[in-house]
Backbone as XML, in Angstrom:
<?xml version="1.0"?>
<chain id="A" units="angstrom">
  <residue number="1" name="UNK">
    <atom name="N" x="-5.484" y="1.389" z="11.057"/>
    <atom name="CA" x="-6.169" y="0.827" z="10.080"/>
    <atom name="C" x="-5.878" y="0.567" z="9.073"/>
  </residue>
  <residue number="2" name="UNK">
    <atom name="N" x="-5.536" y="-0.612" z="8.757"/>
    <atom name="CA" x="-5.152" y="-1.771" z="7.325"/>
    <atom name="C" x="-6.857" y="-0.985" z="6.815"/>
  </residue>
  <residue number="3" name="UNK">
    <atom name="N" x="-7.110" y="-0.852" z="5.392"/>
    <atom name="CA" x="-7.802" y="0.067" z="4.749"/>
    <atom name="C" x="-7.773" y="-0.935" z="3.241"/>
  </residue>
  <residue number="4" name="UNK">
    <atom name="N" x="-8.693" y="-1.644" z="2.672"/>
    <atom name="CA" x="-8.616" y="-1.673" z="1.346"/>
    <atom name="C" x="-9.157" y="-0.540" z="0.573"/>
  </residue>
  <residue number="5" name="UNK">
    <atom name="N" x="-8.589" y="-0.684" z="-0.431"/>
    <atom name="CA" x="-8.686" y="0.744" z="-1.488"/>
    <atom name="C" x="-8.734" y="0.043" z="-2.939"/>
  </residue>
  <residue number="6" name="UNK">
    <atom name="N" x="-9.300" y="0.273" z="-4.024"/>
    <atom name="CA" x="-9.195" y="0.166" z="-4.954"/>
    <atom name="C" x="-8.842" y="1.604" z="-5.757"/>
  </residue>
  <residue number="7" name="UNK">
    <atom name="N" x="-7.585" y="1.988" z="-6.518"/>
    <atom name="CA" x="-7.029" y="3.217" z="-7.758"/>
    <atom name="C" x="-7.429" y="2.935" z="-8.670"/>
  </residue>
  <residue number="8" name="UNK">
    <atom name="N" x="-7.979" y="4.634" z="-9.007"/>
    <atom name="CA" x="-8.126" y="4.471" z="-10.930"/>
    <atom name="C" x="-7.762" y="5.356" z="-10.960"/>
  </residue>
  <residue number="9" name="UNK">
    <atom name="N" x="-6.084" y="5.805" z="-11.721"/>
    <atom name="CA" x="-5.562" y="6.244" z="-12.435"/>
    <atom name="C" x="-6.077" y="6.614" z="-13.336"/>
  </residue>
  <residue number="10" name="UNK">
    <atom name="N" x="-5.423" y="8.380" z="-13.915"/>
    <atom name="CA" x="-5.899" y="8.480" z="-14.773"/>
    <atom name="C" x="-7.055" y="9.629" z="-15.079"/>
  </residue>
  <residue number="11" name="UNK">
    <atom name="N" x="-7.451" y="9.877" z="-13.676"/>
    <atom name="CA" x="-9.029" y="10.170" z="-13.425"/>
    <atom name="C" x="-8.743" y="11.600" z="-13.950"/>
  </residue>
  <residue number="12" name="UNK">
    <atom name="N" x="-10.055" y="12.309" z="-13.982"/>
    <atom name="CA" x="-10.287" y="14.428" z="-14.730"/>
    <atom name="C" x="-10.124" y="14.629" z="-13.342"/>
  </residue>
  <residue number="13" name="UNK">
    <atom name="N" x="-10.379" y="14.135" z="-11.546"/>
    <atom name="CA" x="-9.928" y="14.862" z="-10.561"/>
    <atom name="C" x="-9.029" y="13.744" z="-9.270"/>
  </residue>
  <residue number="14" name="UNK">
    <atom name="N" x="-8.553" y="14.570" z="-8.715"/>
    <atom name="CA" x="-8.519" y="13.255" z="-7.472"/>
    <atom name="C" x="-9.183" y="13.237" z="-6.117"/>
  </residue>
  <residue number="15" name="UNK">
    <atom name="N" x="-10.264" y="12.596" z="-6.568"/>
    <atom name="CA" x="-11.283" y="12.234" z="-5.165"/>
    <atom name="C" x="-11.964" y="10.916" z="-4.498"/>
  </residue>
  <residue number="16" name="UNK">
    <atom name="N" x="-12.027" y="10.889" z="-3.351"/>
    <atom name="CA" x="-12.776" y="9.497" z="-2.389"/>
    <atom name="C" x="-14.037" y="8.898" z="-3.336"/>
  </residue>
  <residue number="17" name="UNK">
    <atom name="N" x="-14.375" y="8.207" z="-4.121"/>
    <atom name="CA" x="-15.692" y="8.266" z="-4.216"/>
    <atom name="C" x="-16.778" y="7.513" z="-3.540"/>
  </residue>
  <residue number="18" name="UNK">
    <atom name="N" x="-16.287" y="6.645" z="-2.435"/>
    <atom name="CA" x="-16.999" y="5.790" z="-1.538"/>
    <atom name="C" x="-16.366" y="4.722" z="-1.350"/>
  </residue>
  <residue number="19" name="UNK">
    <atom name="N" x="-18.225" y="3.863" z="-0.979"/>
    <atom name="CA" x="-17.610" y="2.469" z="-1.064"/>
    <atom name="C" x="-17.782" y="1.566" z="-2.164"/>
  </residue>
  <residue number="20" name="UNK">
    <atom name="N" x="-17.092" y="0.768" z="-2.517"/>
    <atom name="CA" x="-17.469" y="-0.784" z="-3.838"/>
    <atom name="C" x="-16.900" y="-1.716" z="-3.537"/>
  </residue>
  <residue number="21" name="UNK">
    <atom name="N" x="-17.782" y="-3.066" z="-3.996"/>
    <atom name="CA" x="-17.629" y="-3.957" z="-4.219"/>
    <atom name="C" x="-16.868" y="-4.138" z="-5.041"/>
  </residue>
  <residue number="22" name="UNK">
    <atom name="N" x="-15.700" y="-5.587" z="-4.352"/>
    <atom name="CA" x="-14.627" y="-5.679" z="-5.163"/>
    <atom name="C" x="-15.365" y="-7.012" z="-5.795"/>
  </residue>
  <residue number="23" name="UNK">
    <atom name="N" x="-14.702" y="-7.257" z="-6.414"/>
    <atom name="CA" x="-14.833" y="-9.009" z="-7.809"/>
    <atom name="C" x="-15.352" y="-10.368" z="-6.656"/>
  </residue>
  <residue number="24" name="UNK">
    <atom name="N" x="-13.958" y="-10.642" z="-5.750"/>
    <atom name="CA" x="-14.562" y="-11.212" z="-4.563"/>
    <atom name="C" x="-15.632" y="-10.705" z="-3.933"/>
  </residue>
  <residue number="25" name="UNK">
    <atom name="N" x="-16.158" y="-9.900" z="-3.420"/>
    <atom name="CA" x="-17.327" y="-9.126" z="-2.458"/>
    <atom name="C" x="-16.985" y="-8.380" z="-1.163"/>
  </residue>
  <residue number="26" name="UNK">
    <atom name="N" x="-15.707" y="-8.434" z="-1.454"/>
    <atom name="CA" x="-15.031" y="-7.145" z="-0.261"/>
    <atom name="C" x="-15.402" y="-5.754" z="-0.337"/>
  </residue>
  <residue number="27" name="UNK">
    <atom name="N" x="-15.643" y="-5.485" z="0.380"/>
    <atom name="CA" x="-15.336" y="-3.958" z="-0.030"/>
    <atom name="C" x="-14.353" y="-2.855" z="0.353"/>
  </residue>
  <residue number="28" name="UNK">
    <atom name="N" x="-14.112" y="-2.332" z="-0.667"/>
    <atom name="CA" x="-12.818" y="-1.539" z="-0.893"/>
    <atom name="C" x="-13.054" y="0.631" z="-0.836"/>
  </residue>
  <residue number="29" name="UNK">
    <atom name="N" x="-12.726" y="0.738" z="-0.660"/>
    <atom name="CA" x="-12.679" y="1.991" z="-0.488"/>
    <atom name="C" x="-12.172" y="2.616" z="-2.249"/>
  </residue>
  <residue number="30" name="UNK">
    <atom name="N" x="-12.579" y="3.243" z="-3.246"/>
    <atom name="CA" x="-12.893" y="4.099" z="-4.119"/>
    <atom name="C" x="-12.093" y="5.642" z="-4.479"/>
  </residue>
  <residue number="31" name="UNK">
    <atom name="N" x="-11.065" y="5.078" z="-5.128"/>
    <atom name="CA" x="-10.262" y="6.611" z="-5.072"/>
    <atom name="C" x="-9.437" y="6.918" z="-6.209"/>
  </residue>
  <residue number="32" name="UNK">
    <atom name="N" x="-10.260" y="8.161" z="-6.965"/>
    <atom name="CA" x="-9.490" y="8.312" z="-8.600"/>
    <atom name="C" x="-8.642" y="9.214" z="-7.852"/>
  </residue>
  <residue number="33" name="UNK">
    <atom name="N" x="-7.380" y="9.247" z="-9.075"/>
    <atom name="CA" x="-6.522" y="9.984" z="-9.161"/>
    <atom name="C" x="-5.964" y="10.365" z="-10.597"/>
  </residue>
  <residue number="34" name="UNK">
    <atom name="N" x="-5.965" y="11.330" z="-10.625"/>
    <atom name="CA" x="-5.368" y="12.131" z="-11.929"/>
    <atom name="C" x="-3.920" y="11.636" z="-12.550"/>
  </residue>
  <residue number="35" name="UNK">
    <atom name="N" x="-2.933" y="10.718" z="-12.014"/>
    <atom name="CA" x="-1.195" y="10.183" z="-12.172"/>
    <atom name="C" x="-1.602" y="9.726" z="-12.396"/>
  </residue>
  <residue number="36" name="UNK">
    <atom name="N" x="-0.514" y="9.776" z="-13.535"/>
    <atom name="CA" x="-0.292" y="8.229" z="-14.369"/>
    <atom name="C" x="0.270" y="7.069" z="-12.922"/>
  </residue>
  <residue number="37" name="UNK">
    <atom name="N" x="-0.238" y="5.853" z="-13.839"/>
    <atom name="CA" x="0.314" y="4.216" z="-13.199"/>
    <atom name="C" x="1.598" y="3.888" z="-13.094"/>
  </residue>
  <residue number="38" name="UNK">
    <atom name="N" x="2.284" y="4.755" z="-13.834"/>
    <atom name="CA" x="4.140" y="4.697" z="-13.903"/>
    <atom name="C" x="5.278" y="4.672" z="-12.662"/>
  </residue>
  <residue number="39" name="UNK">
    <atom name="N" x="5.372" y="4.147" z="-12.034"/>
    <atom name="CA" x="6.486" y="4.682" z="-11.093"/>
    <atom name="C" x="6.061" y="4.945" z="-9.628"/>
  </residue>
  <residue number="40" name="UNK">
    <atom name="N" x="4.936" y="4.212" z="-9.324"/>
    <atom name="CA" x="4.544" y="4.528" z="-8.378"/>
    <atom name="C" x="3.688" y="5.724" z="-8.209"/>
  </residue>
  <residue number="41" name="UNK">
    <atom name="N" x="3.175" y="7.198" z="-9.219"/>
    <atom name="CA" x="2.928" y="7.513" z="-9.335"/>
    <atom name="C" x="1.382" y="7.898" z="-8.877"/>
  </residue>
  <residue number="42" name="UNK">
    <atom name="N" x="0.721" y="7.259" z="-8.882"/>
    <atom name="CA" x="-1.167" y="7.010" z="-8.546"/>
    <atom name="C" x="-0.861" y="6.479" z="-7.562"/>
  </residue>
  <residue number="43" name="UNK">
    <atom name="N" x="-0.255" y="5.511" z="-7.119"/>
    <atom name="CA" x="-0.223" y="5.289" z="-5.436"/>
    <atom name="C" x="0.284" y="6.028" z="-4.466"/>
  </residue>
  <residue number="44" name="UNK">
    <atom name="N" x="1.578" y="6.874" z="-4.640"/>
    <atom name="CA" x="1.581" y="8.109" z="-3.830"/>
    <atom name="C" x="0.688" y="8.377" z="-4.148"/>
  </residue>
  <residue number="45" name="UNK">
    <atom name="N" x="0.098" y="9.187" z="-5.178"/>
    <atom name="CA" x="-0.629" y="9.833" z="-5.144"/>
    <atom name="C" x="-2.427" y="9.950" z="-4.525"/>
  </residue>
  <residue number="46" name="UNK">
    <atom name="N" x="-2.595" y="8.319" z="-4.247"/>
    <atom name="CA" x="-4.113" y="8.143" z="-3.371"/>
    <atom name="C" x="-3.247" y="7.997" z="-2.444"/>
  </residue>
  <residue number="47" name="UNK">
    <atom name="N" x="-1.899" y="8.002" z="-1.385"/>
    <atom name="CA" x="-2.242" y="8.455" z="-0.157"/>
    <atom name="C" x="-2.663" y="9.379" z="-0.178"/>
  </residue>
  <residue number="48" name="UNK">
    <atom name="N" x="-2.110" y="10.692" z="-0.699"/>
    <atom name="CA" x="-2.325" y="11.904" z="-0.408"/>
    <atom name="C" x="-3.630" y="12.117" z="-0.667"/>
  </residue>
  <residue number="49" name="UNK">
    <atom name="N" x="-4.446" y="11.678" z="-1.075"/>
    <atom name="CA" x="-6.213" y="12.177" z="-1.284"/>
    <atom name="C" x="-6.691" y="11.390" z="0.009"/>
  </residue>
  <residue number="50" name="UNK">
    <atom name="N" x="-6.310" y="10.139" z="0.200"/>
    <atom name="CA" x="-6.824" y="9.839" z="1.731"/>
    <atom name="C" x="-6.226" y="10.313" z="2.482"/>
  </residue>
  <residue number="51" name="UNK">
    <atom name="N" x="-5.141" y="10.920" z="3.047"/>
    <atom name="CA" x="-4.555" y="11.300" z="3.682"/>
    <atom name="C" x="-5.086" y="12.719" z="4.101"/>
  </residue>
  <residue number="52" name="UNK">
    <atom name="N" x="-5.858" y="14.285" z="3.082"/>
    <atom name="CA" x="-7.138" y="15.035" z="2.981"/>
    <atom name="C" x="-8.329" y="14.563" z="2.902"/>
  </residue>
  <residue number="53" name="UNK">
    <atom name="N" x="-8.464" y="13.400" z="2.602"/>
    <atom name="CA" x="-9.684" y="13.148" z="3.409"/>
    <atom name="C" x="-10.114" y="13.256" z="4.349"/>
  </residue>
  <residue number="54" name="UNK">
    <atom name="N" x="-9.097" y="12.119" z="5.157"/>
    <atom name="CA" x="-9.940" y="12.031" z="6.729"/>
    <atom name="C" x="-9.462" y="12.608" z="7.569"/>
  </residue>
  <residue number="55" name="UNK">
    <atom name="N" x="-7.951" y="13.746" z="6.502"/>
    <atom name="CA" x="-7.263" y="14.809" z="7.789"/>
    <atom name="C" x="-6.494" y="14.364" z="8.679"/>
  </residue>
  <residue number="56" name="UNK">
    <atom name="N" x="-5.797" y="13.743" z="8.091"/>
    <atom name="CA" x="-4.209" y="12.737" z="8.846"/>
    <atom name="C" x="-2.986" y="13.942" z="8.041"/>
  </residue>
  <residue number="57" name="UNK">
    <atom name="N" x="-2.030" y="13.525" z="8.431"/>
    <atom name="CA" x="-1.146" y="14.036" z="7.819"/>
    <atom name="C" x="-0.299" y="13.178" z="6.755"/>
  </residue>
  <residue number="58" name="UNK">
    <atom name="N" x="0.253" y="13.040" z="6.072"/>
    <atom name="CA" x="-0.091" y="12.887" z="4.890"/>
    <atom name="C" x="1.532" y="11.562" z="4.905"/>
  </residue>
  <residue number="59" name="UNK">
    <atom name="N" x="2.663" y="11.794" z="5.756"/>
    <atom name="CA" x="3.106" y="11.244" z="5.220"/>
    <atom name="C" x="2.956" y="10.023" z="6.487"/>
  </residue>
  <residue number="60" name="UNK">
    <atom name="N" x="1.474" y="9.845" z="7.440"/>
    <atom name="CA" x="1.038" y="8.970" z="8.120"/>
    <atom name="C" x="0.529" y="7.860" z="7.645"/>
  </residue>
  <residue number="61" name="UNK">
    <atom name="N" x="0.028" y="8.001" z="5.655"/>
    <atom name="CA" x="-0.887" y="6.973" z="5.168"/>
    <atom name="C" x="0.715" y="6.008" z="4.300"/>
  </residue>
  <residue number="62" name="UNK">
    <atom name="N" x="0.659" y="4.988" z="4.450"/>
    <atom name="CA" x="1.396" y="3.828" z="3.293"/>
    <atom name="C" x="1.111" y="3.378" z="3.420"/>
  </residue>
  <residue number="63" name="UNK">
    <atom name="N" x="1.037" y="2.807" z="1.990"/>
    <atom name="CA" x="0.840" y="1.757" z="1.173"/>
    <atom name="C" x="1.111" y="0.627" z="1.681"/>
  </residue>
  <residue number="64" name="UNK">
    <atom name="N" x="0.811" y="-0.836" z="2.101"/>
    <atom name="CA" x="1.167" y="-2.144" z="3.100"/>
    <atom name="C" x="1.288" y="-2.715" z="1.770"/>
  </residue>
  <residue number="65" name="UNK">
    <atom name="N" x="0.218" y="-2.857" z="0.978"/>
    <atom name="CA" x="0.306" y="-3.884" z="-0.261"/>
    <atom name="C" x="-0.093" y="-3.559" z="-1.178"/>
  </residue>
  <residue number="66" name="UNK">
    <atom name="N" x="0.239" y="-4.276" z="-2.295"/>
    <atom name="CA" x="-0.188" y="-3.896" z="-4.175"/>
    <atom name="C" x="-0.127" y="-2.549" z="-4.140"/>
  </residue>
  <residue number="67" name="UNK">
    <atom name="N" x="1.420" y="-2.572" z="-4.171"/>
    <atom name="CA" x="2.167" y="-1.072" z="-5.061"/>
    <atom name="C" x="1.807" y="-0.901" z="-6.389"/>
  </residue>
  <residue number="68" name="UNK">
    <atom name="N" x="1.515" y="-2.246" z="-6.958"/>
    <atom name="CA" x="2.279" y="-1.985" z="-8.502"/>
    <atom name="C" x="0.656" y="-2.564" z="-9.223"/>
  </residue>
  <residue number="69" name="UNK">
    <atom name="N" x="-0.599" y="-2.491" z="-7.924"/>
    <atom name="CA" x="-1.858" y="-3.312" z="-8.314"/>
    <atom name="C" x="-2.925" y="-2.182" z="-7.551"/>
  </residue>
  <residue number="70" name="UNK">
    <atom name="N" x="-3.927" y="-1.950" z="-8.851"/>
    <atom name="CA" x="-5.378" y="-1.032" z="-8.423"/>
    <atom name="C" x="-5.718" y="-1.744" z="-7.207"/>
  </residue>
  <residue number="71" name="UNK">
    <atom name="N" x="-6.044" y="-2.448" z="-6.312"/>
    <atom name="CA" x="-6.374" y="-3.488" z="-5.373"/>
    <atom name="C" x="-4.884" y="-3.209" z="-4.118"/>
  </residue>
  <residue number="72" name="UNK">
    <atom name="N" x="-5.082" y="-1.996" z="-3.169"/>
    <atom name="CA" x="-3.727" y="-1.860" z="-2.507"/>
    <atom name="C" x="-4.664" y="-1.811" z="-1.319"/>
  </residue>
  <residue number="73" name="UNK">
    <atom name="N" x="-3.459" y="-1.916" z="-0.245"/>
    <atom name="CA" x="-3.650" y="-2.057" z="1.308"/>
    <atom name="C" x="-3.312" y="-0.369" z="1.823"/>
  </residue>
  <residue number="74" name="UNK">
    <atom name="N" x="-3.570" y="0.386" z="2.490"/>
    <atom name="CA" x="-3.629" y="1.380" z="2.697"/>
    <atom name="C" x="-3.339" y="1.073" z="4.529"/>
  </residue>
  <residue number="75" name="UNK">
    <atom name="N" x="-2.465" y="1.929" z="5.305"/>
    <atom name="CA" x="-2.293" y="1.886" z="6.817"/>
    <atom name="C" x="-2.909" y="3.519" z="6.852"/>
  </residue>
  <residue number="76" name="UNK">
    <atom name="N" x="-3.718" y="3.862" z="7.076"/>
    <atom name="CA" x="-4.286" y="4.421" z="7.784"/>
    <atom name="C" x="-4.926" y="4.710" z="9.370"/>
  </residue>
  <residue number="77" name="UNK">
    <atom name="N" x="-3.911" y="6.044" z="9.964"/>
    <atom name="CA" x="-4.445" y="6.178" z="11.261"/>
    <atom name="C" x="-5.789" y="6.447" z="11.854"/>
  </residue>
  <residue number="78" name="UNK">
    <atom name="N" x="-6.628" y="5.777" z="11.942"/>
    <atom name="CA" x="-7.705" y="6.296" z="12.049"/>
    <atom name="C" x="-8.731" y="4.712" z="12.335"/>
  </residue>
  <residue number="79" name="UNK">
    <atom name="N" x="-9.739" y="4.988" z="13.275"/>
    <atom name="CA" x="-10.374" y="4.474" z="14.314"/>
    <atom name="C" x="-11.279" y="2.965" z="13.053"/>
  </residue>
  <residue number="80" name="UNK">
    <atom name="N" x="-12.609" y="2.508" z="13.504"/>
    <atom name="CA" x="-12.933" y="1.990" z="12.651"/>
    <atom name="C" x="-14.415" y="3.217" z="12.659"/>
  </residue>
  <residue number="81" name="UNK">
    <atom name="N" x="-14.482" y="3.449" z="13.994"/>
    <atom name="CA" x="-16.144" y="4.877" z="13.617"/>
    <atom name="C" x="-15.150" y="6.055" z="12.773"/>
  </residue>
  <residue number="82" name="UNK">
    <atom name="N" x="-14.306" y="6.336" z="12.759"/>
    <atom name="CA" x="-14.013" y="7.055" z="11.838"/>
    <atom name="C" x="-14.199" y="6.820" z="10.885"/>
  </residue>
  <residue number="83" name="UNK">
    <atom name="N" x="-13.396" y="5.799" z="9.869"/>
    <atom name="CA" x="-14.214" y="5.475" z="8.773"/>
    <atom name="C" x="-15.583" y="5.326" z="8.561"/>
  </residue>
  <residue number="84" name="UNK">
    <atom name="N" x="-16.015" y="4.665" z="8.948"/>
    <atom name="CA" x="-17.882" y="4.537" z="9.070"/>
    <atom name="C" x="-18.300" y="5.469" z="9.176"/>
  </residue>
  <residue number="85" name="UNK">
    <atom name="N" x="-17.874" y="7.351" z="9.853"/>
    <atom name="CA" x="-18.574" y="7.832" z="9.944"/>
    <atom name="C" x="-18.272" y="8.741" z="8.637"/>
  </residue>
  <residue number="86" name="UNK">
    <atom name="N" x="-17.109" y="8.803" z="7.914"/>
    <atom name="CA" x="-16.561" y="9.827" z="6.882"/>
    <atom name="C" x="-16.800" y="9.350" z="5.483"/>
  </residue>
  <residue number="87" name="UNK">
    <atom name="N" x="-17.654" y="7.924" z="5.446"/>
    <atom name="CA" x="-17.872" y="7.294" z="3.859"/>
    <atom name="C" x="-19.074" y="6.455" z="4.305"/>
  </residue>
</chain>
């Protein structure tokens, strides 16, 4: 399932914060990572945080769009019910 994610780099801890509403009114998952936004480090860290949060293997989570943006689309192998239940 494609999931919209907003990544905040250089945070104090790696964690999923919950839902946030973007400027366009769309909902996205807010994720904070300690990694810096250089050479894809923050994106990779966000993928690891999402995998741990949803209980799926790290290699099954991939960034499909927004590699260099804070607004990203991640492919995560979960169902709509899993997403609603966990957040």
